[in-house]
DRENVEXRO-463408 format. One record per residue (C-alpha): residue in three letters; x, y negated, z. Coordinates in pm, whole numbers, padded with zeros to 5 digits, always signed. Example, Ala and Ser with C-alpha at 12.3 -4.5 7.8 and 13.67 -1.06 7.14 Angstrom:
! DRENVEXRO-463408
Ala+01230+00450+00780 Ser+01367+00106+00714 
! end
This chain:
! DRENVEXRO-463408
Met-00850-02910-00498 Ser-01067-02879-00186 Ser-00933-02932+00142 Ala-00863-02635+00384 Asp-00938-02877+00681 Asn-01159-02710+00935 Leu-01161-02405+00759 Ser-01184-02088+00960 Val-01137-01710+00892 Leu-01135-01375+01099 Val-00918-01094+00977 Val-01009-00726+01076 Gly-00694-00523+01069 Ala-00320-00604+01083 Gly-00199-00400+00803 Phe-00035-00549+00509 Gly-00360-00661+00366 Gly-00481-00843+00680 Leu-00109-00961+00757 Ala-00092-01109+00404 Cys-00415-01286+00427 Ala-00331-01448+00768 Ile-00011-01568+00641 Ala-00125-01706+00302 Leu-00415-01863+00453 Ala-00240-01989+00743 Lys+00010-02147+00527 Arg-00259-02342+00360 Gly-00372-02479+00686 Ile-00671-02253+00757 Asp-00760-02153+01122 Val-00681-01765+01121 Arg-00741-01487+01402 Val-00652-01154+01342 Phe-00827-00841+01547 Glu-00653-00524+01529 Leu-00777-00174+01662 Ala-00411-00064+01759 Glu-00266-00144+02070 Asp+00061-00255+01898 Leu+00203-00260+01551 Thr+00405+00067+01577 Arg+00316+00385+01391 Gln+00553+00621+01587 Gly+00688+00361+01811 Lys+00821+00452+02162 Glu+00883+00115+02327 Leu+00665-00158+02366 Tyr+00675-00541+02495 Val+00345-00680+02630 Lys+00292-01060+02673 Gly-00093-01169+02696 Ile-00285-01035+02418 Thr+00025-01000+02156 Arg+00237-00705+02149 Leu+00549-00664+01954 Cys+00730-00340+01905 Ile+01095-00327+02004 Asp+01180-00006+01900 Leu+01161-00028+01528 Asn+01376+00271+01407 Val+01055+00432+01343 Gly+00799+00475+01076 Asp+00920+00567+00723 Val+00960+00390+00387 Ile+00753+00155+00170 Met+00823+00011-00162 Val+00759-00340-00220 Gly+00737-00405-00595 Ser+00836-00747-00736 Asn+00481-00844-00769 Ala+00463-00857-00384 Thr+00820-01002-00317 Arg+00721-01282-00547 Ile+00433-01363-00319 Ile+00669-01310+00003 Ser+00933-01538-00141 Lys+00664-01841-00170 Trp+00583-01802+00195 Gly+00923-01935+00297 Gly+01068-01930+00656 Gly+01351-01703+00541 Leu+01127-01431+00554 Met+01275-01271+00218 Asp+01610-01325+00370 Glu+01508-01099+00665 Ile+01365-00852+00455 Trp+01670-00828+00210 Lys+01881-00751+00517 Met+01717-00420+00562 Ala+01604-00342+00199 Ala+01754-00064-00027 Gln+01769-00086-00413 Pro+01828+00235-00574 Ser+01943+00166-00937 Thr+01830+00511-01041 Leu+01552+00781-00985 Lys+01661+01141-01033 Ile+01368+01378-01111 Lys+01469+01739-01044 Asp+01295+02077-01095 Lys+01254+02291-00765 Ser+01618+02430-00814 Gly+01771+02109-00849 Lys+01821+02061-01200 Ile+01791+01717-01314 Leu+01517+01660-01581 Leu+01538+01296-01596 Glu+01763+01004-01453 Gln+01549+00697-01471 Pro+01704+00365-01444 Leu+01498+00138-01222 Ala+01434-00209-01261 Asn+01623-00423-00992 Asp+01369-00727-01032 Phe+01097-00894-01251 Asp+01180-01289-01306 Gly+01455-01267-01035 Tyr+01193-01110-00773 Pro+01336-00789-00643 Asn+01173-00447-00639 Ile+01293-00316-00281 Tyr+01227-00025-00027 Thr+01248-00066+00316 Asn+01127+00056+00661 Arg+00726+00004+00672 Thr+00727-00052+01049 Lys+01010-00326+01062 Leu+00835-00495+00766 Gln+00496-00477+00920 Asn+00659-00663+01215 Leu+00846-00900+01042 Leu+00525-01020+00869 Tyr+00358-01013+01218 Arg+00618-01242+01378 His+00588-01469+01072 Ala+00222-01490+01113 Leu+00257-01567+01469 Glu+00518-01873+01399 Leu+00230-02008+01167 Gly-00006-02028+01457 Val-00191-01704+01377 Arg-00358-01564+01686 Phe-00381-01178+01739 Thr-00630-00976+01949 Phe-00519-00600+02003 Gly-00708-00288+02095 Ala-01018-00462+01916 Arg-01259-00191+01787 Val-01467-00413+01547 Thr-01788-00259+01400 Asp-02097-00482+01470 Tyr-02059-00752+01160 Phe-02311-01025+01077 Glu-02343-01325+00844 Asn-02578-01611+00728 Asp-02570-01870+00493 Thr-02310-02053+00700 Glu-02095-01829+00870 Ala-01983-01465+00961 Gly-01843-01269+01232 Phe-01888-00983+01461 Ser-01960-00898+01841 Leu-01673-00758+02030 Asn-01696-00652+02382 Gly-02002-00856+02428 Ala-01856-01169+02305 Arg-01949-01340+01968 His-01677-01434+01720 Ser-01781-01641+01390 Ala-01593-01827+01130 Asp-01659-01930+00781 Ala-01530-01595+00619 Val-01425-01246+00766 Leu-01192-01049+00581 Ile-01175-00665+00676 Gly-00875-00468+00623 Asp-00949-00186+00858 Gly-00790+00069+00611 Val-00898+00392+00448 His-01149+00468+00733 Ser-01306+00136+00712 Lys-01643+00070+00898 Gly-01649-00264+00730 Arg-01703-00088+00413 Ser-02012+00093+00536 Phe-02141-00230+00639 Leu-02109-00362+00283 Ser-02261-00096+00105 Gly-02533-00007+00373 Ile-02463+00364+00358 Pro-02242+00580+00589 Glu-01920+00683+00424 Lys-01622+00876+00503 Ala-01301+00891+00337 Leu-01252+01173+00096 Lys-00958+01430+00090 Ser-00728+01415-00183 Gly-00641+01771-00146 Phe-00297+01708-00016 Ala-00088+01613+00278 Val+00256+01477+00295 Tyr+00539+01568+00552 Arg+00694+01215+00633 Ser+01031+01158+00818 Trp+01285+00858+00849 Phe+01597+00944+01039 Pro+01968+00865+01075 Leu+02181+00910+00759 Asp+02453+01039+00980 Asn+02258+01339+00991 Leu+02343+01438+00652 Arg+02701+01431+00722 Arg+02676+01729+00895 Ser+02657+01957+00605 Asp+02869+01967+00296 Leu+02559+02021+00095 Thr+02421+01671+00192 Arg+02729+01490+00290 Gln+02727+01332-00055 Phe+02419+01133+00021 Ala+02542+00993+00344 Asp+02883+00900+00195 Ala+02757+00728-00127 Asp+02797+00354-00142 Glu+02472+00294-00334 Asp+02101+00369-00224 Gln+01975+00702-00339 Phe+01634+00806-00470 Ala+01579+01164-00591 Ile+01237+01370-00657 Trp+01208+01764-00673 Ile+00895+01852-00845 Ala+00694+02191-00896 Glu+00336+02299-00905 Asp+00129+02141-00638 Thr+00414+01991-00473 His+00712+01743-00476 Ala+00972+01636-00229 Ile+01137+01287-00218 Leu+01464+01178-00071 Thr+01540+00798-00026 Thr+01837+00652+00141 Asn+01905+00311+00279 Val+02265+00224+00301 Lys+02227-00121+00470 Gln+02020+00059+00760 Gln+02225+00380+00750 Ser+01910+00563+00739 Cys+01698+00782+00512 Thr+01349+00945+00446 Cys+01227+01275+00336 Phe+00910+01340+00227 Ala+00709+01670+00102 Thr+00361+01645-00054 His+00188+01965-00029 Lys-00166+02139-00041 Asp-00373+02047+00250 Leu-00664+02280+00333 Thr-00748+02125+00671 Asp-01044+01921+00796 Ile-01011+01539+00715 Glu-00785+01368+00962 Glu-00591+01088+00890 Ser-00335+00978+01165 Trp+00026+00860+01167 His+00087+01069+01502 Leu-00016+01412+01362 Lys+00348+01600+01452 Gly+00504+01794+01173 Ser+00714+02111+01191 Val+01032+02152+01057 Asp+00988+02509+00979 Asp+00648+02429+00807 Met+00811+02176+00579 Leu+01064+02433+00491 Asp+00789+02679+00410 Val+00637+02441+00140 Val+00955+02450-00025 Asp+01044+02795+00015 Gly+01319+02915-00260 Trp+01390+02546-00383 Asp+01711+02373-00427 Pro+01941+02464-00117 Val+02054+02092-00099 Leu+01668+01980-00040 Arg+01621+02248+00229 Glu+01959+02155+00379 Ile+01806+01780+00392 Ile+01504+01909+00547 Arg+01675+02078+00815 Ser+01856+01780+00931 Ile+01532+01587+01007 Pro+01483+01540+01388 Pro+01170+01734+01500 Asp+01020+01423+01701 Asp+01087+01229+01348 Leu+00837+01408+01119 Ile+00480+01378+01081 Asp+00214+01549+00857 His-00004+01259+00709 Lys-00342+01351+00562 Leu-00371+01182+00223 Leu-00706+01031+00189 Trp-00900+00869-00100 Arg-01231+00676-00147 Asn-01392+00615-00488 Pro-01327+00294-00636 Asn-01586+00082-00524 Lys-01724-00250-00723 Lys-01886-00389-00398 Trp-01608-00553-00172 Val-01839-00841-00082 Ser-02148-00880+00148 Gly-02480-00987+00035 Arg-02454-01330+00154 Gly-02091-01349+00031 Arg-01893-01438+00339 Ile-01723-01086+00429 Ala-01515-00931+00198 Leu-01281-00612+00209 Val-00890-00619+00151 Gly-00634-00357+00109 Asp-00701+00023+00180 Ala-01046-00098+00286 Ala-01131-00189-00049 His-00888+00038-00278 Pro-00664+00294-00094 His-00410+00426-00312 Leu-00192+00760-00285 Ala+00158+00712-00208 Thr+00265+00801-00580 Ser+00127+00463-00671 Gly+00418+00297-00526 Asn+00189+00005-00504 Gly-00044+00018-00238 Gly+00106-00219-00007 Ala+00198-00461-00297 Gln-00196-00460-00401 Ala-00287-00528-00057 Ile-00036-00845-00044 Glu-00177-00955-00384 Asp-00539-00935-00229 Gly-00392-01194+00048 Ala-00235-01436-00201 Thr-00537-01408-00425 Leu-00804-01480-00129 Ala-00589-01793+00013 Thr-00572-01952-00326 Leu-00935-01901-00411 Ile-01077-01992-00079 Thr-00861-02297-00055 Arg-00954-02429-00399 Ala-01341-02360-00345 Gly-01377-02510+00011 Arg-01605-02399+00298 His-01923-02466+00087 Glu-01819-02253-00204 Ile-01676-01956-00004 Pro-01936-01721-00138 Ile-01844-01773-00495 Ala-01465-01771-00393 Leu-01513-01422-00261 Arg-01691-01286-00550 Ala-01422-01427-00778 Tyr-01181-01240-00583 Glu-01378-00926-00636 Arg-01414-00972-01018 Leu-01030-01082-01067 Arg-00907-00794-00841 Phe-01122-00473-00921 Glu-01039-00365-01259 Arg-00646-00403-01178 Thr-00671-00193-00839 Ser-00900+00077-01006 Leu-00601+00121-01272 Thr-00311+00092-00988 Gln-00538+00361-00773 Arg-00579+00602-01072 Met-00207+00558-01166 Gly-00110+00726-00829 Trp-00321+01044-00910 Glu-00180+01037-01255 Thr+00196+01033-01151 Arg+00137+01301-00890 His-00048+01509-01168 Arg+00257+01460-01406 Trp+00471+01600-01129 His+00255+01871-00989 Gln+00075+01992-01313 Thr+00398+01957-01522 Asp+00346+02013-01903 Trp+00668+02120-01955 Glu+00638+02116-02379 Ala+00611+01753-02306 Val+00910+01731-02088 Ala+01111+01926-02321 Ala+01002+01686-02605 Asn+01045+01372-02403 Pro+01169+01378-02015 Glu+01033+01023-01991 Phe+00681+01191-01967 Leu+00783+01233-01588 Lys+00871+00874-01530 Phe+00746+00679-01207 Pro+00565+00368-01339 Gln+00729+00029-01321 Pro+00553-00164-01612 Glu+00543-00531-01660 Trp+00200-00583-01632 Leu+00227-00460-01266 Asn+00548-00588-01158 Gly+00583-00882-01341 His+00229-01001-01214 Asp+00192-01334-01023 Ala-00154-01292-00829 Glu-00147-01644-00695 Glu-00103-01805-01034 Tyr-00342-01569-01197 Ala-00602-01672-00938 Ala-00566-02031-00980 Ala-00559-02008-01336 His-00889-01812-01376 Leu-01096-01947-01109 Asp-01295-02175-01298 Lys-01360-01922-01592 Val-01466-01628-01362 Ile-01691-01865-01179 Glu-01842-01960-01505 His-01872-01597-01564 Leu-02033-01514-01225 Arg-02289-01810-01256 Asn-02396-01823-01606 Gly-02282-01473-01764 Ser-02011-01609-01980 Pro-01758-01351-02109 Phe-01455-01297-01892 Gln-01195-01041-02008 Ser-00905-00935-01709 Ser-00559-01016-01839 Asn-00380-00847-01495 Ile-00413-00508-01663 Pro-00229-00358-01963 Ala-00285-00553-02289 Gly-00602-00378-02478 His-00697-00163-02163 Val-01039-00098-02161 His-01180-00043-01810 Lys-01355+00272-01733 Asp-01515+00379-01424 Trp-01399+00709-01254 Thr-01462+00898-00953 Ile-01230+01130-00716 Glu-01457+01412-00833 Glu-01340+01361-01179 Met-00985+01359-01057 Met-00994+01656-00817 Ala-01164+01857-01112 Arg-00828+01826-01285 Glu-00616+01976-01019 Gly-00459+02297-01112 Gln-00453+02222-01478 Lys-00267+02035-01723 Ala-00412+01721-01861 Asp-00354+01627-02221 Ala-00176+01281-02300 Ser-00521+01119-02413 Phe-00639+01159-02027 Tyr-00376+00934-01888 Gln-00504+00572-01864 Val-00152+00440-01751 Asp+00137+00451-02003 Asn+00446+00512-01773 
! end
């Protein structure tokens, strides 16, 4: 194994991909600096503590829910420092997902796996988790600069970097995790790119569970001893409720058709009345849940996509995309954050093993090891949503599991760090000499097929036959 001594990496973006890269690299003794556009790590935050150039949200009872699959908790557990213990203190773990039609009739009660190989599948507050990872990175010596709009990238045969406010920053490699609106992606492709509409937006909220105790219709969720997870489905719309007993909080989402101009912001204020309109005539229980949402705790979030892009690495091989900059996922994948964390674990393993002089081949190996897997998990988000929005009711009548939320072994049982270490030599041989390489972090027997958003959108408004679905749920 090559030494990490004197290796340095710049990370652009402090989302889950950027933070995972920072932590995983710093754990291996690599010098890491993170540059984040936002002034702090809140999404809907209200209070802020400022000291020097680091900022930490104090009021973290904001944000919404994120699923952290066992493929991610496996990685986080290896980081140590009591991090998983802290996450577990604020985690929900529903045992069952109830999928209902819009009237409230239960179509499927799906048992949910608690763990894979002892690593839990959990649901928790997105902002709190992000800040826990941020604090952990600080403890490892990672340095952060906030309010940094990075656009001017450069690289040569020995270093990569960018200019920011007249200052030149460089390192052995740059990892860009600047989200679905990524500027770094355009730098790599040489073509100005815009995120594309998915055709949908989602009302998102996170609020106290006590609010559900105000009505006889919803008190059942607040008084339950176990975490709850329910989904209501109908044409072009689905709604979600999750509860978190430990945090005494809940979320309510409603995904709906969106005809507005492209804009993605965690700060677009939502309207309870507008949210009620998209579920007009639905289950009275769901509508009462929505009425319980505090007006200040609701946003309308535009869901954007980018086509799967095989080019994650720059020409000289010292700049790479991570997380949503490389592979944005719809929320219905339930795995976007976990895939970003897998990116960080993979990169840290490959960079450390390859060493400074082999960073270009390490980054290209990362791209080759990760692309087919994330292309499939991206598509999985669309396929799941399509099963719920354009439901084949004959298929559901014959087998309600048609509606299942996918949690397959190939996805949740995967160890990205171990996979990278085990396949590095073989994938390098493939990249250098063209020897065969078959991805095994995807379903057994799966043959990768390129696809585009345009193909997916052409299916909107119509049922897809079973042969179209690539992910067996």
